[in-house]
C-alpha positions as CSV (number, residue, x, y, z in Angstrom):
1,X,42.5,-21.3,18.0
2,X,40.3,-18.5,16.8
3,X,37.4,-20.9,16.0
4,X,37.8,-22.4,19.5
5,X,37.7,-18.9,21.1
6,X,34.6,-17.9,19.1
7,X,32.9,-21.2,20.0
8,X,33.6,-20.7,23.7
9,X,32.5,-17.1,23.5
10,X,29.1,-18.1,22.0
11,X,28.6,-20.9,24.5
12,X,29.5,-18.8,27.5
13,X,27.5,-15.7,26.5
14,X,24.4,-17.3,25.0
15,X,24.1,-20.9,26.3
16,X,25.4,-20.6,29.9
17,X,22.7,-18.3,31.2
18,X,20.1,-20.9,30.3
19,X,22.0,-23.8,31.7
20,X,20.6,-25.1,35.0
21,X,22.5,-28.3,35.5
22,X,26.0,-29.6,35.2
23,X,26.7,-33.3,34.7
24,X,29.1,-34.8,37.2
25,X,28.9,-38.5,36.5
26,X,26.8,-41.2,35.0
27,X,26.1,-44.6,36.5
28,X,24.4,-47.6,34.9
29,X,22.5,-50.1,37.0
30,X,20.2,-52.8,35.6
31,X,20.1,-51.1,32.2
32,X,19.0,-47.8,33.9
33,X,21.4,-44.9,33.7
34,X,21.4,-42.4,36.5
35,X,22.8,-38.9,35.8
36,X,24.4,-37.2,38.8
37,X,24.1,-33.5,38.4
38,X,24.9,-30.2,40.2
39,X,22.6,-27.2,40.1
40,X,24.4,-24.2,38.6
41,X,22.8,-21.7,40.9
42,X,23.4,-23.2,44.4
43,X,25.5,-26.3,43.7
44,X,22.8,-28.6,45.0
45,X,23.3,-32.3,44.1
46,X,20.5,-33.7,41.9
47,X,19.9,-37.1,40.3
48,X,18.0,-37.8,37.1
49,X,17.1,-40.9,35.1
50,X,18.5,-40.5,31.6
51,X,15.3,-41.6,30.0
52,X,13.4,-38.9,32.0
53,X,15.8,-36.3,30.7
54,X,15.3,-37.3,27.1
55,X,11.5,-37.7,27.3
56,X,10.6,-34.7,29.6
57,X,12.5,-32.1,27.4
58,X,15.1,-31.4,30.2
59,X,18.0,-31.7,27.8
60,X,17.8,-28.0,27.0
61,X,18.8,-27.2,30.6
62,X,22.3,-28.6,30.1
63,X,25.4,-27.2,28.4
64,X,26.3,-28.1,24.8
65,X,29.0,-30.5,25.9
66,X,26.7,-32.2,28.4
67,X,24.0,-32.5,25.7
68,X,26.4,-34.4,23.5
69,X,27.5,-36.6,26.4
70,X,23.9,-37.5,27.4
71,X,22.8,-38.0,23.8
72,X,25.7,-40.4,23.1
73,X,25.1,-42.3,26.3
74,X,21.4,-42.7,25.4
75,X,22.1,-43.8,21.9
76,X,24.8,-46.3,22.9
77,X,23.0,-47.9,25.9
78,X,19.5,-48.0,24.5
79,X,20.4,-48.7,20.9
80,X,18.3,-45.9,19.5
81,X,17.5,-46.4,15.8
82,X,18.9,-43.3,14.1
83,X,16.7,-44.1,11.1
84,X,13.4,-44.3,13.0
85,X,12.5,-41.1,11.1
86,X,11.4,-43.4,8.3
87,X,8.3,-44.4,10.2
88,X,7.5,-40.9,11.2
89,X,4.1,-39.4,10.2
90,X,5.2,-36.4,8.1
91,X,8.8,-37.1,7.1
92,X,7.9,-38.6,3.7
93,X,5.4,-35.9,2.8
94,X,8.0,-33.1,3.5
95,X,10.7,-35.1,1.6
96,X,8.3,-35.4,-1.4
97,X,7.8,-31.6,-1.5
98,X,11.6,-31.2,-1.2
99,X,12.2,-33.5,-4.2
100,X,9.5,-31.8,-6.3
101,X,10.9,-28.3,-5.6
102,X,14.4,-29.4,-6.5
103,X,13.3,-30.9,-9.9
104,X,11.2,-27.9,-10.8
105,X,14.0,-25.6,-9.8
106,X,16.4,-27.3,-12.2
107,X,14.0,-27.3,-15.1
108,X,13.2,-23.6,-14.5
109,X,16.9,-22.8,-14.2
110,X,17.2,-23.2,-18.0
111,X,15.5,-19.8,-18.3
112,X,17.5,-16.7,-17.5
113,X,15.6,-13.6,-16.5
114,X,16.7,-10.0,-16.7
115,X,15.4,-7.7,-13.9
116,X,15.3,-4.0,-14.7
117,X,18.5,-4.4,-16.7
118,X,20.6,-4.5,-13.5
119,X,21.0,-8.2,-12.7
120,X,20.1,-11.6,-14.2
121,X,18.7,-14.6,-12.4
122,X,17.6,-18.1,-13.4
123,X,13.9,-18.7,-13.0
124,X,14.7,-21.6,-10.6
125,X,15.1,-19.0,-7.9
126,X,11.3,-19.0,-7.6
127,X,11.3,-22.4,-5.9
128,X,14.9,-23.1,-4.9
129,X,14.9,-21.1,-1.7
130,X,12.2,-23.4,-0.4
131,X,14.8,-26.2,-0.4
132,X,16.7,-24.5,2.4
133,X,13.5,-24.0,4.4
134,X,12.5,-27.6,4.0
135,X,16.0,-28.9,4.7
136,X,16.1,-26.8,7.9
137,X,12.8,-28.3,9.0
138,X,13.9,-31.9,8.3
139,X,17.3,-31.4,10.0
140,X,15.9,-29.6,13.0
141,X,13.2,-32.3,13.7
142,X,14.5,-35.5,12.2
143,X,18.3,-35.1,12.2
144,X,21.2,-35.3,9.8
145,X,20.5,-38.8,8.7
146,X,17.0,-37.9,7.5
147,X,18.3,-34.7,5.8
148,X,21.0,-36.7,4.0
149,X,18.5,-39.3,2.9
150,X,16.2,-36.6,1.5
151,X,19.1,-34.9,-0.3
152,X,20.3,-38.1,-2.0
153,X,16.7,-39.0,-3.0
154,X,16.3,-35.6,-4.6
155,X,19.6,-36.0,-6.5
156,X,18.6,-39.4,-7.8
157,X,15.1,-38.1,-8.9
158,X,16.7,-35.1,-10.6
159,X,19.2,-37.2,-12.5
160,X,16.4,-39.5,-13.6
161,X,14.1,-36.7,-14.9
162,X,16.9,-34.7,-16.6
163,X,18.4,-37.9,-18.0
164,X,15.1,-38.8,-19.7
165,X,14.6,-35.3,-21.0
166,X,18.1,-35.4,-22.5
167,X,17.4,-38.7,-24.2
168,X,14.1,-37.3,-25.6
169,X,16.1,-34.6,-27.3
170,X,18.2,-37.2,-29.1
171,X,15.1,-39.0,-30.6
172,X,14.3,-38.2,-34.2
173,X,11.7,-35.5,-34.9
174,X,8.4,-36.1,-36.7
175,X,8.4,-34.5,-40.1
176,X,4.9,-33.3,-40.0
177,X,5.0,-31.7,-36.5
178,X,6.2,-28.1,-36.0
179,X,8.2,-26.7,-33.1
180,X,10.2,-29.9,-32.5
181,X,13.5,-28.0,-32.5
182,X,12.3,-25.8,-29.7
183,X,12.3,-28.7,-27.3
184,X,15.8,-29.7,-28.3
185,X,17.1,-26.2,-27.8
186,X,15.5,-26.0,-24.4
187,X,16.8,-29.2,-22.9
188,X,20.0,-29.9,-24.9
189,X,22.0,-28.1,-22.2
190,X,20.5,-30.2,-19.4
191,X,23.7,-32.4,-18.8
192,X,25.7,-29.3,-17.9
193,X,22.9,-27.9,-15.7
194,X,22.5,-31.3,-14.0
195,X,26.2,-31.6,-13.2
196,X,26.3,-28.0,-11.8
197,X,23.1,-28.6,-9.9
198,X,24.3,-31.9,-8.4
199,X,27.6,-30.7,-7.1
200,X,26.4,-27.3,-5.9
201,X,23.2,-28.7,-4.3
202,X,25.0,-31.5,-2.5
203,X,27.7,-29.2,-1.1
204,X,25.3,-26.4,-0.2
205,X,22.6,-28.5,1.5
206,X,25.1,-30.6,3.5
207,X,26.8,-27.5,4.7
208,X,23.5,-26.0,5.7
209,X,22.4,-29.1,7.7
210,X,25.8,-29.4,9.4
211,X,26.0,-25.8,10.5
212,X,22.4,-25.9,11.7
213,X,22.9,-28.9,14.0
214,X,26.4,-27.8,15.1
215,X,25.0,-24.5,16.3
216,X,22.0,-26.3,17.8
217,X,24.4,-28.3,20.1
218,X,26.4,-25.2,20.9
219,X,23.4,-23.1,21.8
220,X,21.4,-25.8,23.6
221,X,18.7,-26.1,21.0
222,X,17.7,-22.4,21.2
223,X,17.8,-19.5,18.7
224,X,16.5,-21.5,15.7
225,X,16.0,-18.4,13.6
226,X,19.6,-17.3,14.1
227,X,20.9,-20.7,13.4
228,X,18.7,-21.1,10.3
229,X,19.7,-17.8,8.8
230,X,23.5,-18.3,9.4
231,X,23.4,-21.9,8.0
232,X,21.3,-20.7,5.0
233,X,23.7,-17.8,4.2
234,X,26.8,-20.0,4.3
235,X,25.2,-22.9,2.5
236,X,23.5,-20.8,-0.2
237,X,26.6,-18.7,-0.8
238,X,28.7,-21.8,-1.4
239,X,25.9,-23.4,-3.5
240,X,25.4,-20.3,-5.7
241,X,29.1,-19.8,-6.3
242,X,29.6,-23.4,-7.4
243,X,26.4,-23.6,-9.5
244,X,26.8,-20.3,-11.3
245,X,30.4,-20.9,-12.3
246,X,29.8,-24.5,-13.5
247,X,26.5,-23.7,-15.3
248,X,27.0,-20.3,-16.9
249,X,30.8,-19.5,-16.8
250,X,31.2,-19.7,-20.6
251,X,28.0,-17.8,-21.4
252,X,27.9,-14.9,-18.9
253,X,30.7,-12.4,-18.0
254,X,32.4,-12.7,-14.6
255,X,30.9,-9.4,-13.5
256,X,27.4,-10.7,-14.2
257,X,28.2,-14.0,-12.4
258,X,29.3,-12.1,-9.3
259,X,26.1,-10.1,-9.3
260,X,24.1,-13.3,-9.9
261,X,25.8,-15.1,-7.0
262,X,25.2,-12.1,-4.7
263,X,21.6,-11.7,-5.6
264,X,20.9,-15.4,-5.4
265,X,22.4,-15.6,-1.9
266,X,20.5,-12.6,-0.7
267,X,17.2,-13.8,-2.2
268,X,17.5,-17.1,-0.4
269,X,18.4,-15.5,2.9
270,X,15.6,-12.9,2.6
271,X,13.2,-15.7,1.6
272,X,14.2,-17.6,4.8
273,X,13.7,-14.5,7.0
274,X,10.3,-13.7,5.5
275,X,9.0,-17.2,5.9
276,X,10.6,-17.7,9.3
277,X,7.5,-17.2,11.5
278,X,5.7,-19.9,9.6
279,X,8.7,-22.2,9.7
280,X,9.0,-21.8,13.5
281,X,5.4,-22.6,14.1
282,X,5.5,-25.5,11.7
283,X,8.6,-27.0,13.4
284,X,7.0,-26.6,16.8
285,X,3.9,-28.4,15.6
286,X,6.1,-31.2,14.1
287,X,8.1,-31.7,17.2
288,X,4.9,-31.9,19.3
289,X,3.3,-34.4,16.9
290,X,6.4,-36.5,16.1
291,X,7.9,-36.3,19.6
292,X,11.3,-35.7,18.1
293,X,13.9,-33.1,18.4
294,X,17.3,-34.0,16.9
295,X,20.5,-33.4,18.8
296,X,23.6,-34.7,17.1
297,X,27.4,-34.4,17.3
298,X,28.0,-33.6,13.6
299,X,31.4,-34.0,11.8
300,X,32.6,-34.5,8.3
301,X,32.2,-38.3,8.8
302,X,28.5,-37.8,8.6
303,X,28.9,-36.9,4.9
304,X,30.2,-40.3,4.0
305,X,27.6,-42.9,2.9
306,X,27.4,-46.0,5.1
307,X,29.1,-48.3,2.5
308,X,32.2,-46.1,2.4
309,X,32.3,-45.7,6.1
310,X,32.5,-49.5,6.5
311,X,35.2,-49.7,3.9
312,X,37.2,-46.9,5.6
313,X,36.9,-48.5,9.0
314,X,38.2,-51.8,7.7
């Protein structure tokens, strides 16, 4: 009940002032859908073609519930390919950088740094916050399906790299070469880091994407900076808590873990805030070039891979 009240409050106070039209009915004739609307200011009756609404960026003038209604009607009747992002110009390049940052972050996480004797952080913090920025960009422009595909690709790439590194540590050392043990000491803990990284990363990034798109629907696509900060805070707090406890619980005291979780979360959120002007301009440029702006009705079902969805439906 409280969540419903908060949702209604946000929608009424932030979204409604920008809402110009209310949907009254939809009518399909000869594969063309006419949307019968009412102007919020004077109650004047207005008719739109659904395709014109989607193509002319008029969707932002409707309430969150109407946006979901119109988006679902468009997807169902015109059979929009939700994976058309695969042929997009810049999706693969952004995903590549996402995967690289994730792999580098996990390797760097093997080094623990002490800052001024007050708190400790793993060196992966240098690149890991970029993952939330890149995930926000992918989710905002290409949608949850694209974000989920990128996350799964990064996980597979990370498992492959860390798996090979672990196998290398098990290979016999050359007798006439020094410093062989240093490599083993560095990467022998990689299985634990990988498990912690996979679970925390998967949970944190999916939560981040879900909250970002959920708020986007509720706020009619506006207030990206607020949506990104909120989603990053919740996602990074969850991710940092899971990762730190799984990766370092036996080696670091609980008090130090709490400080590490707090600092990691704050660093990622502050990182997001600092780079926000660049992110906003980059997203605007992407939307203009790709002609995409994802609006989706997100639920927990979106987390489930397609194979398992089919099995569950049967």
